[in-house]
MIVEX-834348 format. One record per residue: residue number from 1; x, y, z of N, C-alpha, C, O, CB in turn. Coordinates in Angstrom, 2 decimals. Each point is the difference from the previous one (the first is absolute). Glycine has a CB too. Layout:
+-----+---------+---------+---------+---------+---------+---------+---------+---------+---------+---------+---------+---------+---------+---------+---------+
:   n :    n_xx :    n_yy :    n_zz :   ca_xx :   ca_yy :   ca_zz :    c_xx :    c_yy :    c_zz :    o_xx :    o_yy :    o_zz :   cb_xx :   cb_yy :   cb_zz :
+-----+---------+---------+---------+---------+---------+---------+---------+---------+---------+---------+---------+---------+---------+---------+---------+
: NUM :       X :       Y :       Z :       X :       Y :       Z :       X :       Y :       Z :       X :       Y :       Z :       X :       Y :       Z :
...
+-----+---------+---------+---------+---------+---------+---------+---------+---------+---------+---------+---------+---------+---------+---------+---------+
# end
This chain:
+-----+---------+---------+---------+---------+---------+---------+---------+---------+---------+---------+---------+---------+---------+---------+---------+
:   n :    n_xx :    n_yy :    n_zz :   ca_xx :   ca_yy :   ca_zz :    c_xx :    c_yy :    c_zz :    o_xx :    o_yy :    o_zz :   cb_xx :   cb_yy :   cb_zz :
+-----+---------+---------+---------+---------+---------+---------+---------+---------+---------+---------+---------+---------+---------+---------+---------+
:   1 :   72.07 :  209.91 :  309.94 :    0.72 :    0.57 :   -2.18 :   -0.65 :    1.17 :    0.49 :   -0.55 :    0.00 :    1.10 :    0.32 :   -2.10 :   -3.80 :
:   2 :    0.26 :    3.02 :    2.01 :   -1.11 :    1.62 :   -0.36 :   -0.43 :    0.05 :   -1.13 :   -0.32 :   -0.63 :   -1.01 :    1.40 :    2.11 :    2.18 :
:   3 :   -1.02 :   -0.91 :   -0.89 :   -1.04 :    0.49 :   -0.89 :    0.53 :   -0.63 :   -2.43 :   -0.32 :   -0.67 :   -0.99 :   -0.07 :    3.66 :    4.00 :
:   4 :    1.36 :   -1.99 :   -2.39 :    0.83 :    0.05 :   -1.55 :    1.13 :   -1.54 :    0.05 :    0.79 :    0.10 :   -0.93 :   -0.66 :    3.36 :    0.75 :
:   5 :    0.10 :   -4.75 :    0.97 :   -0.20 :   -0.91 :   -0.09 :   -1.08 :   -1.05 :   -0.45 :   -1.21 :   -0.08 :    0.19 :    2.57 :    1.17 :    0.90 :
:   6 :   -0.08 :   -2.14 :   -2.00 :   -1.57 :   -1.04 :    0.15 :    1.25 :   -1.17 :   -0.21 :    1.21 :    0.25 :   -0.05 :   -4.26 :    1.05 :   -1.36 :
:   7 :    2.03 :   -3.39 :    1.23 :    0.86 :   -0.99 :    0.14 :    0.23 :   -0.24 :   -1.51 :   -0.78 :   -0.86 :   -0.42 :    0.03 :   -0.09 :    2.81 :
:   8 :    1.17 :    1.20 :   -2.87 :    0.27 :   -1.66 :   -0.87 :    0.95 :   -0.90 :   -0.63 :    0.94 :    0.51 :   -0.61 :   -2.40 :    0.33 :    0.30 :
:   9 :    1.37 :   -1.92 :    0.37 :    0.74 :   -1.38 :    0.21 :    1.02 :    0.08 :    1.32 :    1.07 :   -0.62 :   -0.01 :   -1.14 :    0.15 :   -2.77 :
:  10 :   -0.31 :    1.25 :    3.88 :    0.56 :   -0.38 :    1.18 :    0.81 :    1.62 :    0.01 :    0.73 :    0.41 :    0.91 :   -0.55 :   -3.69 :   -0.96 :
:  11 :   -0.50 :    3.96 :   -1.11 :    1.04 :    0.77 :    0.32 :   -0.61 :    1.64 :   -0.16 :   -0.44 :    0.48 :   -1.04 :    2.35 :   -2.55 :    0.19 :
:  12 :   -1.82 :    2.65 :    1.98 :    0.04 :    1.60 :   -0.31 :    0.12 :    1.07 :   -0.89 :    1.17 :    0.20 :   -0.35 :   -0.69 :   -0.94 :    1.65 :
:  13 :   -1.26 :    1.45 :   -1.75 :   -0.64 :    1.45 :   -0.68 :    0.09 :    0.57 :    0.34 :   -1.07 :    0.33 :    0.51 :    0.06 :   -0.47 :   -1.12 :
:  14 :    2.10 :    1.07 :    0.92 :   -0.16 :    1.57 :    0.61 :    0.09 :    0.89 :   -1.03 :    0.96 :    0.31 :   -0.70 :    0.07 :   -0.73 :    2.78 :
:  15 :   -2.45 :    0.91 :   -2.07 :   -0.56 :    0.65 :   -1.32 :    0.81 :    1.51 :   -0.02 :    0.64 :    0.41 :   -0.97 :   -3.36 :   -1.74 :    1.06 :
:  16 :    2.50 :    2.36 :    1.71 :    1.16 :    0.85 :    0.22 :    1.16 :   -0.46 :   -0.43 :    0.13 :    0.20 :   -1.21 :   -1.12 :    0.54 :    2.89 :
:  17 :    2.20 :   -1.46 :   -1.02 :    0.80 :   -0.17 :   -0.75 :    0.41 :    0.51 :   -1.56 :    0.80 :    0.81 :   -0.49 :   -1.36 :   -2.24 :    2.18 :
:  18 :   -0.70 :    0.25 :   -2.25 :    0.14 :   -0.05 :   -1.39 :    0.22 :    1.61 :   -0.72 :    0.63 :    0.21 :   -1.03 :   -2.21 :   -2.60 :    1.21 :
:  19 :    0.96 :    3.34 :    0.57 :   -0.42 :    1.15 :   -0.83 :    1.14 :    1.03 :    0.36 :    0.44 :    0.86 :   -0.76 :   -3.18 :   -1.34 :    0.74 :
:  20 :    3.13 :    0.25 :    1.33 :    1.19 :    1.04 :    0.46 :    1.12 :   -0.78 :   -1.07 :    1.06 :    0.15 :    0.60 :   -1.66 :    0.60 :    2.52 :
:  21 :    0.83 :   -1.30 :   -4.06 :    1.23 :   -0.64 :   -0.38 :   -0.79 :    0.43 :   -1.20 :    0.73 :    0.38 :   -0.92 :    0.64 :   -2.45 :    2.53 :
:  22 :   -2.52 :    2.11 :   -1.83 :    0.50 :    0.01 :   -1.67 :    0.28 :    2.08 :    0.06 :    0.84 :    0.51 :   -0.75 :   -3.02 :   -3.43 :   -0.91 :
:  23 :    1.42 :    3.71 :    2.55 :    0.60 :    0.53 :    0.48 :    1.66 :    0.46 :   -0.26 :    0.43 :    0.75 :   -0.88 :   -2.43 :   -1.72 :    1.92 :
:  24 :    2.55 :    0.45 :   -0.28 :    1.37 :    0.15 :   -0.10 :    0.53 :   -0.61 :   -1.05 :    1.17 :    0.30 :   -0.25 :   -1.07 :   -0.07 :    2.34 :
:  25 :   -0.84 :   -1.29 :   -3.03 :    0.85 :    0.18 :   -0.84 :   -0.21 :    0.18 :   -2.08 :    0.55 :   -0.57 :   -0.94 :    0.39 :   -0.74 :    3.55 :
:  26 :   -2.48 :    2.88 :   -2.45 :   -0.48 :    0.20 :   -0.47 :    0.16 :    2.00 :    0.32 :   -0.55 :    0.85 :   -0.69 :   -0.55 :   -3.86 :    0.51 :
:  27 :    1.72 :    3.21 :    1.01 :   -0.09 :    1.00 :    0.23 :   -0.55 :    1.57 :   -0.56 :   -0.71 :    0.88 :    0.50 :    2.06 :   -2.62 :    0.25 :
:  28 :   -0.68 :    1.59 :   -1.93 :   -1.03 :    1.04 :   -0.92 :   -1.01 :   -0.04 :   -0.32 :   -0.65 :    0.94 :   -0.44 :    1.84 :   -0.63 :   -0.24 :
:  29 :   -1.59 :   -1.57 :    0.83 :   -1.32 :   -0.49 :   -0.62 :   -0.76 :    0.26 :    0.68 :   -0.84 :    0.85 :   -0.26 :    1.36 :   -2.32 :   -0.72 :
:  30 :   -0.46 :    0.43 :    2.75 :   -0.49 :    0.70 :    0.72 :   -0.97 :    1.53 :    0.42 :   -1.16 :    0.18 :    0.39 :    2.85 :   -1.85 :   -0.59 :
:  31 :    0.01 :    3.01 :   -0.25 :   -0.26 :    1.24 :    0.24 :   -1.33 :    0.32 :   -1.06 :   -0.98 :    0.69 :    0.28 :    3.68 :   -0.14 :    0.58 :
:  32 :   -2.47 :   -1.14 :   -1.95 :   -0.95 :    0.38 :   -0.82 :   -1.38 :   -0.96 :   -0.34 :   -0.67 :    0.24 :   -1.01 :    2.79 :    0.99 :    0.23 :
:  33 :   -2.59 :   -2.63 :    1.97 :   -1.17 :    0.54 :    0.55 :   -0.29 :   -0.05 :    0.98 :   -0.76 :   -0.96 :    0.02 :    0.23 :    0.77 :   -1.34 :
:  34 :    0.63 :    0.78 :    2.75 :   -0.16 :    0.24 :    0.91 :    0.62 :    2.06 :    0.05 :    0.19 :    0.56 :    1.08 :   -0.16 :   -3.94 :   -0.36 :
:  35 :    0.15 :    4.01 :   -1.88 :    0.41 :    1.46 :    0.54 :    0.34 :    0.48 :   -2.09 :    0.93 :    0.58 :   -0.57 :    0.73 :   -1.11 :    4.28 :
:  36 :   -2.33 :    0.22 :   -3.97 :   -0.08 :    0.24 :   -1.56 :   -0.10 :    1.72 :   -0.28 :    0.85 :    0.53 :   -0.73 :   -2.26 :   -3.12 :    0.35 :
:  37 :    0.47 :    3.30 :    0.92 :    0.59 :    1.02 :   -0.54 :    1.33 :    0.76 :    0.93 :    0.09 :    1.22 :    0.07 :   -2.58 :   -1.08 :   -1.28 :
:  38 :    3.31 :   -0.93 :    1.76 :    1.36 :    0.36 :    0.36 :    0.62 :   -0.59 :   -0.81 :    0.95 :    0.52 :   -0.60 :   -1.09 :   -0.18 :    2.65 :
:  39 :   -0.39 :   -1.91 :   -2.30 :    1.57 :   -0.24 :   -0.85 :   -0.21 :    0.66 :   -1.29 :    1.12 :    0.15 :   -0.48 :   -0.41 :   -2.57 :    1.41 :
:  40 :   -1.58 :    2.87 :   -1.70 :   -0.12 :    0.52 :   -1.30 :    1.58 :    1.43 :   -0.42 :    0.59 :    0.28 :   -1.04 :   -4.05 :   -0.96 :    1.52 :
:  41 :    3.57 :    1.25 :    1.07 :    1.22 :    1.14 :    0.17 :    0.92 :   -0.58 :    0.64 :    0.58 :    0.84 :    0.69 :   -1.78 :    1.07 :   -0.56 :
:  42 :    1.82 :   -3.37 :    0.06 :    1.49 :   -0.46 :    0.69 :    0.84 :   -0.21 :   -1.28 :   -0.54 :   -0.30 :   -1.07 :   -0.34 :   -1.10 :    3.39 :
:  43 :    2.07 :    1.55 :   -2.20 :    0.67 :    0.44 :   -1.22 :    0.92 :   -1.82 :   -0.42 :    0.38 :   -0.94 :    0.69 :   -0.02 :    4.48 :    0.21 :
:  44 :   -0.36 :   -3.28 :   -2.02 :    0.35 :   -1.88 :    0.01 :    1.55 :   -0.12 :    0.02 :    0.46 :   -1.06 :   -0.42 :   -2.63 :    0.17 :   -1.27 :
:  45 :    2.81 :    1.60 :    2.00 :    1.59 :   -0.16 :    1.15 :   -0.22 :   -0.45 :    1.94 :    0.90 :   -0.28 :    0.78 :    0.22 :    2.83 :   -2.68 :
:  46 :   -2.62 :   -2.47 :    2.18 :   -0.41 :   -0.29 :    1.44 :    0.57 :   -0.93 :   -0.18 :    0.45 :   -0.57 :   -1.00 :   -2.37 :    1.41 :    1.78 :
:  47 :    1.88 :   -1.12 :    0.98 :    0.28 :   -1.00 :    0.12 :   -1.30 :    0.23 :    1.49 :   -0.37 :    0.98 :    0.64 :    3.41 :   -1.58 :   -2.16 :
:  48 :   -3.36 :   -0.87 :    1.55 :   -0.70 :    0.14 :    1.04 :    0.09 :   -1.03 :    1.09 :   -0.42 :   -1.11 :   -0.35 :   -0.83 :    2.30 :   -1.15 :
:  49 :    1.52 :   -1.13 :    2.25 :    0.95 :   -0.20 :    1.52 :   -1.81 :   -1.08 :    0.87 :   -1.04 :    0.63 :    0.17 :    3.52 :    3.01 :    0.16 :
:  50 :   -2.40 :   -4.80 :   -0.05 :   -0.92 :   -0.33 :    1.20 :    0.16 :    0.17 :    1.15 :    0.85 :   -0.73 :    0.51 :   -1.27 :   -0.45 :   -1.54 :
:  51 :   -0.34 :    2.28 :    2.01 :    0.36 :   -0.50 :    1.18 :   -0.65 :   -0.77 :    0.84 :   -1.23 :    0.00 :    0.04 :    2.15 :    1.51 :   -0.31 :
:  52 :    0.12 :   -2.57 :    1.36 :   -0.77 :   -0.55 :    0.73 :   -0.48 :   -0.02 :    1.45 :    0.72 :    0.78 :    0.62 :    0.05 :   -1.50 :   -2.29 :
:  53 :   -1.36 :    0.36 :    2.19 :   -0.83 :    0.12 :    1.09 :    0.95 :   -1.30 :    0.78 :    0.35 :   -1.07 :   -0.49 :   -3.16 :    2.15 :   -0.64 :
:  54 :    3.07 :   -0.51 :    2.49 :    0.38 :   -1.49 :    0.23 :   -1.07 :   -0.18 :    1.45 :   -0.67 :    0.85 :    0.59 :    3.77 :   -0.96 :   -1.73 :
:  55 :   -2.93 :   -1.29 :    1.39 :   -0.79 :   -0.51 :    1.21 :    0.46 :    0.03 :    0.89 :   -0.57 :   -0.40 :    1.01 :   -0.30 :   -0.69 :   -1.83 :
+-----+---------+---------+---------+---------+---------+---------+---------+---------+---------+---------+---------+---------+---------+---------+---------+
# end
């Protein structure tokens, strides 16, 4: 079990994966959270495309 995981009712919860999923589901909000100054300059019509790292 990793530091970011815990057991709940026999089910493994992976908090790292949950955070990654949230970033993918809410890309504009993620940019605003992690790079607020840069987010201010993003045009409303801009498309945020996440890049995935292969294993």
